[in-house]
C-alpha positions in Angstrom: 8.5 95.6 33.8 7.0 98.5 31.8 10.0 98.4 29.4 9.7 94.7 29.1 6.0 94.8 28.1 6.5 97.7 25.8 9.4 96.0 24.0 7.5 92.7 24.0 4.6 94.1 22.1 7.0 95.6 19.5 8.7 92.3 19.2 5.5 90.2 18.9 2.8 92.3 17.3 1.7 91.5 13.8 4.8 89.4 13.1 3.9 86.5 10.8 5.1 83.0 11.1 8.1 81.8 9.1 9.3 78.4 8.0 13.0 77.5 8.1 15.8 80.0 8.6 18.5 79.8 5.9 22.0 81.2 5.9 22.6 84.0 5.4 19.4 85.3 7.0 17.7 88.7 6.7 17.3 91.2 9.6 13.6 90.5 9.5 14.2 86.7 10.0 16.6 87.5 12.8 14.0 89.7 14.6 11.3 87.1 14.2 13.5 84.3 15.4 14.5 86.3 18.5 10.9 87.3 19.3 9.8 83.7 19.2 12.7 82.7 21.5 11.9 85.5 23.9 8.3 84.5 24.0 9.2 80.8 24.5 11.5 81.6 27.4 9.0 83.9 28.9 6.3 81.2 28.8 8.7 78.7 30.5 9.1 81.1 33.5 5.6 82.5 34.2 6.5 82.2 37.9 8.9 85.1 37.7 6.2 87.5 39.0 6.2 85.6 42.3 9.9 86.5 42.9 11.3 89.6 44.6 11.4 92.7 42.5 15.2 92.7 42.3 15.5 89.0 41.1 12.6 89.5 38.7 14.1 92.6 37.2 17.4 90.9 36.8 15.8 88.0 34.8 13.9 90.5 32.7 17.1 92.4 31.9 18.8 89.1 30.8 15.8 88.2 28.6 15.2 91.5 26.9 18.9 92.1 26.3 19.3 88.7 24.6 21.5 87.3 27.4 19.7 84.0 26.9 22.4 81.8 28.4 22.5 83.8 31.6 18.7 83.9 31.7 18.4 80.1 31.2 21.1 79.3 33.9 19.6 81.6 36.5 16.0 80.5 35.8 17.0 76.8 36.1 18.7 77.5 39.4 15.6 79.1 40.7 13.2 76.6 39.3 14.9 73.3 40.0 13.2 72.7 43.4 9.9 74.4 42.9 9.1 74.3 39.2 10.4 71.1 37.7 8.3 71.4 34.5 9.8 74.8 34.0 13.3 73.2 33.9 12.2 70.8 31.2 10.7 73.7 29.2 14.0 75.7 29.5 16.0 72.7 28.4 14.1 72.5 25.2 15.2 76.1 24.4 18.9 75.2 24.4 19.1 74.4 20.7 17.4 77.7 19.7 19.7 79.7 22.0 22.8 78.2 20.3 21.2 78.9 16.9 20.6 82.5 17.8 24.2 82.9 18.9 25.3 81.6 15.5 23.1 84.1 13.7 24.6 86.9 15.7 28.1 85.8 14.7 27.1 86.2 11.0 27.3 90.0 11.6 27.7 91.8 8.3 26.5 88.8 6.2 22.9 89.5 7.5 20.7 90.7 4.7 19.4 94.2 5.4 15.7 95.1 5.4 14.0 98.5 5.3 12.1 99.9 8.2 8.8 99.3 6.4 9.8 95.6 6.1 10.4 95.3 9.8 7.4 97.4 10.9 4.1 97.7 9.1 2.4 101.0 8.4 0.0 100.6 11.3 2.8 100.0 13.8 4.7 103.0 12.5 1.6 105.1 12.8 1.0 104.0 16.4 4.5 104.8 17.4 4.1 108.3 16.0 0.9 108.6 18.0 2.8 107.7 21.2 5.5 110.1 20.4 3.1 112.9 19.7 1.1 112.3 22.9 4.0 111.8 25.3 6.9 113.7 23.6 9.0 110.8 24.9 11.7 110.4 22.3 13.7 108.2 24.8 10.7 105.8 25.1 10.6 105.3 21.3 14.3 104.8 21.2 14.4 102.2 23.9 11.4 100.3 22.4 12.9 100.2 18.9 16.4 99.3 20.2 14.8 96.4 22.1 12.7 95.4 19.1 15.7 95.3 16.8 18.0 93.6 19.4 20.4 91.3 17.6 20.9 93.6 14.7 24.2 95.5 14.9 24.2 98.8 16.8 25.0 100.8 13.7 22.1 99.3 11.8 19.7 100.0 14.7 20.8 103.6 14.7 20.1 103.8 10.9 16.6 102.2 11.4 15.9 104.7 14.2 16.8 107.6 12.0 14.6 106.1 9.3 11.7 106.0 11.7 12.1 109.7 12.8 12.3 110.7 9.1 8.9 109.0 8.3 5.7 110.9 8.4 2.7 109.2 10.0 -0.1 108.4 7.6 -3.4 110.1 8.4 -5.8 107.3 7.4 -7.1 105.5 10.4 -9.1 102.3 10.7 -12.8 103.1 11.3 -12.8 101.7 14.8 -10.0 104.1 15.8 -12.3 107.1 15.8 -13.3 106.8 19.3 -13.1 108.4 22.7 -11.6 106.3 25.4 -13.4 106.9 28.7 -11.4 107.7 31.7 -14.5 107.0 33.9 -16.8 104.0 33.6 -19.5 104.2 31.0 -22.8 104.7 32.9 -24.9 101.5 33.5 -28.5 102.0 32.4 -31.3 101.9 35.0 -32.6 98.8 33.3 -29.3 97.0 33.9 -29.5 97.8 37.6 -33.2 97.1 38.3 -32.2 93.9 40.2 -30.7 96.0 43.0 -32.4 95.8 46.4 -32.4 98.5 49.1 -29.5 96.7 50.8 -27.4 96.9 47.6 -28.1 100.6 47.3 -27.3 101.3 50.9 -23.8 99.8 50.4 -23.2 102.1 47.4 -24.6 105.1 49.4 -21.9 104.5 52.0 -19.3 104.4 49.3 -20.5 107.7 48.0 -20.4 109.3 51.4 -16.9 108.1 51.8 -16.0 109.8 48.5 -15.0 106.6 46.9 -14.3 106.6 43.1 -16.7 105.6 40.4 -14.5 102.6 39.7 -14.9 101.5 43.4 -18.7 101.7 42.8 -18.4 99.6 39.7 -16.3 97.0 41.6 -19.0 96.8 44.3 -21.8 96.4 41.7 -19.7 93.6 40.1 -19.6 91.9 43.5 -23.3 92.3 44.0 -24.1 90.9 40.6 -21.8 88.0 41.1 -23.8 86.9 44.2 -27.2 87.2 42.6 -29.2 84.0 42.1 -28.7 82.4 38.7 -32.4 82.8 38.0 -32.0 86.5 38.3 -28.7 86.8 36.5 -29.9 85.0 33.3 -32.3 87.9 32.8 -29.5 90.5 32.8 -26.5 88.6 31.4 -27.1 89.6 27.8 -27.0 93.3 28.7 -23.9 93.1 30.8 -22.1 90.9 28.3 -22.9 93.4 25.5 -21.7 96.2 27.8 -18.3 94.6 28.2 -17.9 93.5 24.6 -18.8 96.9 23.2 -16.4 98.6 25.6 -13.5 96.4 24.5 -14.3 97.0 20.9 -14.3 100.7 21.4 -10.8 100.6 22.9 -8.9 98.0 20.8 -10.9 98.1 17.6 -12.8 95.5 15.5 -9.7 94.1 13.8 -7.9 93.3 17.1 -11.1 92.0 18.7 -11.6 89.7 15.8 -8.1 88.4 16.0 -8.6 87.5 19.7 -11.9 85.8 19.0 -10.3 83.7 16.2 -7.6 82.6 18.6 -10.2 81.6 21.1 -12.2 79.6 18.5 -9.0 77.8 17.5 -8.4 76.9 21.1 -4.9 78.4 21.2 -2.9 78.3 24.4 -3.7 80.8 27.1 -0.1 82.2 26.9 -0.5 83.0 23.1 -3.8 84.7 23.6 -2.5 86.7 26.5 0.6 87.8 24.6 -1.5 88.9 21.7 -3.8 90.9 24.0 -0.7 92.6 25.6 0.5 93.4 22.2 -2.7 95.1 21.2 -3.2 97.2 24.4 0.5 98.1 24.3 -0.2 100.3 21.2 -2.7 102.5 22.9 -1.7 106.1 23.1 -0.3 106.3 26.6 -0.1 104.6 30.0 -3.5 105.8 31.0 -5.1 104.2 28.0 -3.2 101.0 28.8 -4.5 101.0 32.4 -8.0 101.5 31.2 -8.0 99.0 28.3 -5.7 96.4 29.9 -8.6 95.5 32.2 -11.5 95.0 29.7 -12.5 91.4 29.2 -15.0 90.1 26.8 -17.1 87.0 27.5 -15.0 84.8 25.2 -11.6 86.2 25.8 -11.8 86.2 29.6 -12.1 82.4 29.7 -8.5 82.2 28.6 -7.0 84.9 30.8 -6.0 84.2 34.4 -6.1 87.6 35.8 -6.5 91.3 34.9 -6.2 93.6 37.9 -8.0 96.9 37.6 -11.0 98.8 36.5 -13.1 97.1 33.8 -11.3 93.8 34.2 -12.4 93.6 37.8 -15.9 94.4 36.8 -16.3 92.1 33.8 -14.7 89.0 35.2 -17.4 89.1 37.9 -20.0 89.4 35.3 -18.7 86.3 33.6 -18.1 84.5 36.9 -14.5 83.6 36.2 -12.8 84.8 39.3 -9.8 82.7 40.2 -9.2 82.9 43.9 -6.1 81.7 45.7 -5.7 80.4 49.3 -4.0 83.7 50.2 -7.2 85.6 49.2 -9.1 83.8 52.0 -6.5 85.0 54.6 -6.3 88.7 53.6 -8.1 89.7 56.7 -5.3 88.5 59.0 -3.2 91.2 60.8 0.5 91.3 59.9 1.5 89.5 63.1 -1.1 86.8 62.5 0.1 86.3 58.9 3.6 85.9 60.3 2.4 83.3 62.8 0.6 81.3 60.1 3.7 81.5 57.8 5.8 80.1 60.6 3.5 77.2 61.1 3.4 76.4 57.4 7.1 76.3 57.3 7.4 74.1 60.4 7.6 70.4 59.3 6.2 69.3 62.6 3.0 71.3 62.2 0.3 69.6 60.0 -2.3 71.3 57.9 -5.1 70.7 60.4 -3.2 72.7 63.1 -2.8 75.6 60.7 -6.6 75.7 59.9 -7.3 75.5 63.7 -5.1 78.5 64.3 -6.9 80.4 61.5 -10.2 79.5 63.2 -8.8 80.7 66.5 -7.8 84.1 65.0 -11.3 84.3 63.4 -13.1 83.7 66.6 -11.0 86.2 68.5 -11.7 89.0 66.0 -14.3 91.6 67.0 -15.9 94.7 65.7 -14.9 95.9 62.2 -12.1 93.3 62.1 -14.7 90.5 62.6 -17.0 92.0 60.0 -14.1 92.2 57.5 -13.0 88.6 58.2 -16.5 87.3 57.8 -17.1 89.2 54.5 -13.8 88.1 53.0 -14.3 84.4 53.9 -18.0 84.3 53.1 -17.7 86.0 49.7 -14.4 84.4 48.9 -15.6 80.9 49.6 -18.8 81.4 47.6 -16.7 82.6 44.7 -14.2 79.7 45.1 -16.9 77.1 45.2 -18.8 78.5 42.2 -15.6 78.8 40.2 -14.4 75.2 40.8 -17.6 73.3 41.4 -20.4 75.3 39.8 -22.9 78.0 40.5 -25.7 75.6 41.5 -23.6 73.9 44.2 -22.5 77.2 45.6 -26.1 78.4 45.8 -27.3 75.1 47.4 -24.6 75.3 50.1 -25.3 78.9 50.9 -29.0 78.1 51.3 -28.3 75.3 53.6 -25.8 77.3 55.6 -28.1 80.2 56.1 -31.1 78.0 57.0 -29.0 76.5 59.8 -30.6 73.7 61.9 -29.3 70.6 63.6 -26.3 69.1 61.7 -26.4 71.8 59.0 -22.7 72.4 59.1 -22.0 68.7 58.6 -24.6 68.5 55.8 -23.0 71.4 53.9 -19.5 70.0 54.4 -20.5 66.5 53.1 -22.3 68.0 50.1 -19.3 70.2 49.2 -16.6 67.6 49.6 -18.6 64.8 47.9 -19.0 66.9 44.8 -15.3 68.0 45.0 -13.9 64.5 45.1 -16.4 63.3 42.5 -14.9 65.8 40.1 -11.4 65.3 41.2 -11.5 61.6 40.7 -12.8 62.2 37.1 -9.6 64.2 36.5 -11.4 67.4 35.8 -9.8 69.6 38.4 -6.5 71.4 37.9 -4.3 72.6 40.8 -5.7 69.9 43.1 -3.5 70.7 46.1 -4.3 74.4 46.0 -8.0 73.7 45.8 -7.9 71.2 48.8 -6.1 73.9 50.9 -8.7 76.6 50.1 -11.6 74.2 50.7 -10.2 73.3 54.1 -10.3 77.0 55.1 -13.9 77.3 53.8 -14.9 74.1 55.7 -13.6 75.3 59.0 -14.7 78.9 58.9 -17.3 79.5 56.2 -19.2 76.3 57.0 -18.2 76.3 60.7 -17.6 72.5 60.5 -15.4 70.9 63.1 -15.3 67.4 61.7 -18.0 65.9 63.8 -20.6 63.4 62.4 -24.4 64.1 62.5 -26.0 61.0 61.1 -29.5 61.2 62.6 -28.7 58.5 65.1 -28.1 55.9 62.4 -24.3 55.9 62.3 -21.3 57.2 64.3 -18.7 57.2 61.6 -18.1 59.5 58.5 -15.8 59.2 55.6 -12.6 61.2 56.5 -12.4 62.8 53.0 -16.0 63.4 52.0 -17.5 63.5 55.6 -20.5 61.4 54.4 -22.0 59.1 57.0 -20.9 55.5 56.6 -22.6 52.2 57.6 -26.1 53.7 57.9 -28.5 51.5 59.8 -32.1 50.7 58.8 -31.3 50.7 55.1 -30.9 54.5 55.1 -28.7 56.4 52.7 -27.7 60.0 52.1 -25.1 62.4 53.4 -26.5 62.0 56.9 -28.4 58.7 56.7 -31.5 60.9 56.3 -33.4 59.2 53.5 -34.3 55.8 51.9 -33.5 54.4 48.5 -36.2 55.0 45.8 -39.4 53.0 46.3 -38.8 52.8 50.0 -40.1 54.9 52.8 -38.7 55.8 56.3 -41.1 54.5 58.9 -41.5 55.8 62.5 -38.8 53.4 63.8 -36.2 54.8 61.4 -36.2 51.8 59.1 -36.6 51.9 55.3 -39.5 49.8 54.2 -41.9 49.3 51.4 -44.6 52.0 51.7 -48.1 50.7 52.2 -50.6 53.0 53.7 -48.2 54.6 56.2 -48.6 58.2 57.0 -46.2 60.7 55.5 -43.5 62.1 57.7 -45.0 65.6 57.8 -43.3 66.6 61.1 -46.7 67.1 62.6 -47.6 69.9 60.2 -50.1 68.0 58.0 -52.6 65.1 58.4 -52.9 64.1 54.7 -50.4 62.8 52.2 -50.6 61.7 48.5 -47.9 59.9 46.6 -45.5 60.4 49.5 -46.1 64.1 49.7 -47.7 66.0 52.5 -50.8 67.9 51.7 -51.9 71.3 53.1 -48.8 71.9 55.3 -49.7 74.0 58.4 -47.7 76.1 60.8 -46.3 78.3 58.0 -44.4 75.3 56.5 -43.9 74.1 53.0 -42.1 71.2 51.2 -42.9 67.6 50.4 -42.5 66.7 54.0 -43.5 70.2 55.5 -39.8 70.4 56.3 -39.2 74.0 55.2 -40.4 77.4 56.4 -42.5 79.5 54.1 -41.2 82.8 52.6 -41.1 85.4 55.4 -40.9 82.9 58.2 -38.0 81.2 60.1 -37.5 78.2 62.3 -36.8 74.4 62.1 -40.0 72.6 61.1 -38.3 69.2 61.4 -38.5 69.6 65.2 -42.3 69.7 64.8 -42.4 73.4 65.7 -44.3 76.1 63.8 -42.3 78.6 61.8 -42.4 82.1 63.2 -42.9 85.3 61.2 -39.7 87.2 60.4 -39.4 90.4 62.5 -39.1 92.5 59.3 -41.3 95.2 57.8 -43.4 94.5 54.7 -43.3 90.8 55.2 -39.6 90.8 54.4 -37.4 87.6 54.4 -34.9 86.9 57.2 -32.1 84.5 57.9 -30.3 83.1 60.9 -26.8 84.5 61.5 -24.7 81.6 62.8 -22.0 83.9 64.1 -24.1 86.4 66.1 -26.9 83.9 66.9 -29.6 86.4 65.9 -32.3 86.6 63.2 -31.5 89.3 60.5 -33.7 90.8 57.9 -32.4 90.1 54.4 -33.6 93.5 52.9 -34.9 96.7 54.4 -37.4 99.1 52.9 -36.0 102.4 51.6 -34.8 104.7 54.4 -34.3 101.9 57.0 -31.2 100.1 58.0 -30.1 97.7 60.8 -30.3 94.0 61.6 -34.1 94.2 61.8 -34.6 97.5 59.8 -35.1 99.2 63.2 -33.0 102.3 62.4 -34.2 105.2 60.2 -31.8 106.9 57.8 -33.4 110.2 57.2 -30.8 111.3 54.8 -31.3 108.3 52.5 -30.8 109.2 48.8 -30.4 106.7 45.9 -26.7 106.5 45.0 -26.2 108.4 41.8 -23.2 110.1 40.3 -22.8 113.0 37.9 -23.3 112.9 34.2 -20.7 110.2 33.2 -21.1 107.9 36.2 -23.2 105.0 37.3 -26.9 105.6 37.8 -28.9 103.5 40.3 -32.6 103.1 40.5 -35.1 102.4 43.3 -36.8 99.3 41.8 -36.8 96.2 44.0 -37.5 92.6 42.9 
């Protein structure tokens, strides 16, 4: 694949559009025509990366060596059952494949072009930089031979000799005078002032385990991703600037502007991605490519599906564009468990619900570190998935309800999630619908701990099978769980919606006064219009007419109910303390810091 991408950027980079090929054609026109054909066939078969390495390499070999008939035939055989749109796309390439074969037959009638007509000055300079850095003459030879494929072997050797005879020009674009960092650029203390003690403790453990600075960056990205939106908006400008400036430092202003223009013109994702690959392909060596290939700016990232390492992992969390697949939610399974799930998926007599129940069974049987890993993967994965497809606010609302717990909470969160999901789906605003449904089913069963039962406050016994919203609510009630009345009506003590007169508010026995339907002076450490919530630093279920109890955490810290362990846990611990209730002391606590060129963390807490 490395040869494929190297030759691809030589083929595609900085080649202008052309109108209609005439006969005879020039070598430049032939190279351009072939590059467009390669790009088109590549776009038709993006699924090649899902195949085994041997099959994928065979297809790449066909493509990059201009064996287009063989490539098209093999690709159609592989795509006919699974990728029907790919077959249609490949069929539209037939005419251009035949045209290319005719051009090759022209042979000696092809009009020659000089090396500087086939490659511009900047390209030649960059190739000399690669040669100077790597001393890999064979790398340059292979790349140029691929780039000039279609031109006769004799002419390619002449052009290769012409390249080695050239002298690289010394003038460089202003943005090229830079140092490409092999380690992450340090984040300023101001950028990290949102971190709590819990955040820092996680990074401290990483440092003790001798994890890399990139690992720490990745964790910080996760932490930032899960901050509340009200906090993130205060820091987004700094983090966006950080990512954009780093990208500019690596690929230069000219290339960055080209990508921004493509984004503004709403060009297809494949075109923008190809251009980005072309740009990073000219960096000096593979290490530079690894570093730069994963930087994403705020605008560009919206058009890229995935970048795997380093800065890409960090910046795509900053910009909250984390595509997550169903397989990501099952990464905690053991090899034998994965095999069992795969068997069930392939079995036509096993329906989806049985697969999800088996996953739930594996999850419940897990213990110790395996249980913690499974819980973290699914909790963080589902939160990312919901935020990505249905919005940040919904993800935060569902997480708040899930953590709060209480009677019928799992049903409430499931109804909220699936109602919003189907509302967007019916509006035709969701792509990959089946894949989303499958992932949501995993989140429903494990993340929300919802088993399909109805909790309708005694006003219904049936729920919609898709949205899980209560149906046929009695007493004129409405809502996900028949829990409220339409506007201008009020739920009386008998559970019927009626016109409010002077009835007392439903304050759950925590207040004796109400005004405009809102309870006044809630007691028992409760808050809310109906005194239905616990105040900050307290826990419990006020709707059962019980007082909220103070969290067992130092410094009036907040706490939450862990539905899996059935215990109350402190959300954050003071510096130097760890544990479910901050009961353990960590005498060796030190803020996580690195050496000169690494991430710096601070002690500030919100």
